[in-house]
C-alpha positions as CSV (number, residue, x, y, z in Angstrom):
1,X,0.0,0.0,0.0
2,X,1.3,3.4,-0.9
3,X,1.3,6.4,1.4
4,X,-0.5,9.5,0.3
5,X,2.0,12.0,1.6
6,X,5.0,11.0,-0.4
7,X,7.4,13.5,-2.0
8,X,10.0,13.2,-4.7
9,X,13.5,12.7,-3.4
10,X,14.7,15.6,-5.6
11,X,12.2,18.0,-3.9
12,X,13.3,16.9,-0.4
13,X,17.0,17.4,-1.3
14,X,16.1,20.9,-2.8
15,X,14.3,21.8,0.4
16,X,17.2,20.7,2.6
17,X,19.7,22.6,0.5
18,X,17.5,25.7,0.7
19,X,17.1,25.4,4.5
20,X,20.8,25.0,5.0
21,X,21.6,28.0,2.6
22,X,23.5,25.7,0.2
23,X,21.4,26.2,-2.8
24,X,23.1,29.4,-3.9
25,X,26.6,27.7,-4.0
26,X,25.2,24.7,-5.8
27,X,23.6,27.0,-8.5
28,X,26.8,28.9,-8.8
29,X,28.8,25.7,-9.3
30,X,26.2,24.5,-11.9
31,X,26.5,27.8,-13.8
32,X,30.3,27.7,-13.9
33,X,30.2,24.1,-15.0
34,X,27.8,25.1,-17.8
35,X,30.2,27.7,-19.2
36,X,31.8,25.2,-21.7
37,X,28.4,23.8,-22.7
38,X,27.0,27.2,-23.5
39,X,30.0,28.7,-25.2
40,X,31.9,25.8,-26.6
41,X,35.5,24.6,-26.4
42,X,36.8,27.2,-28.9
43,X,35.9,30.1,-26.6
44,X,36.7,28.2,-23.3
45,X,40.4,28.0,-24.3
46,X,40.5,31.9,-24.1
47,X,38.8,32.2,-20.8
48,X,40.0,31.7,-17.2
49,X,39.1,32.6,-13.6
50,X,35.3,32.4,-13.7
51,X,34.1,33.7,-10.4
52,X,30.7,34.8,-9.1
53,X,30.4,37.6,-6.6
54,X,27.1,39.4,-5.7
55,X,25.3,37.7,-8.6
56,X,27.9,39.0,-11.1
57,X,29.9,36.6,-13.2
58,X,33.5,37.8,-13.7
59,X,35.4,36.2,-16.6
60,X,39.0,36.8,-17.6
61,X,39.8,36.6,-21.3
62,X,43.0,36.5,-23.2
63,X,41.6,38.0,-26.4
64,X,40.4,41.5,-26.7
65,X,38.5,40.7,-29.9
66,X,36.7,37.9,-28.2
67,X,36.0,40.1,-25.2
68,X,34.2,42.6,-27.4
69,X,32.2,39.9,-29.2
70,X,31.1,38.3,-25.9
71,X,30.2,41.7,-24.4
72,X,27.8,42.3,-27.3
73,X,26.2,38.8,-26.6
74,X,26.3,38.9,-22.8
75,X,22.5,39.1,-22.3
76,X,22.0,35.9,-24.4
77,X,24.9,34.2,-22.6
78,X,23.5,35.2,-19.2
79,X,20.0,33.8,-20.0
80,X,21.5,30.5,-21.3
81,X,23.8,30.1,-18.2
82,X,20.9,30.8,-15.8
83,X,18.8,28.3,-17.7
84,X,21.5,25.7,-17.4
85,X,21.9,26.4,-13.7
86,X,18.1,26.1,-13.1
87,X,17.8,29.5,-11.3
88,X,18.6,33.1,-11.8
89,X,22.1,32.8,-10.4
90,X,23.7,35.8,-12.1
91,X,22.3,39.2,-13.1
92,X,25.3,40.5,-15.1
93,X,28.6,39.4,-16.7
94,X,31.8,41.4,-16.7
95,X,34.6,40.4,-19.1
96,X,38.1,41.4,-18.1
């Protein structure tokens, strides 16, 4: 016989992470891990030091031309990264 008050394990884990204030760090990790998936390996080879501080993603780039191109596409990149993370983890991207 099945109990009526069952919950999905994923929902229970999500609730525990939120109660322990660990969901923010998990979403940030997911977003940084999604960087190569969203932008591809060609761009990833020119990037380093991805950090998130106060909902802003900071990315160091070795190419000024690429920096300009990514700057023009940063809204689309932000949306894609947040979608991959599963939450609005960042509100802006700064390319250095």
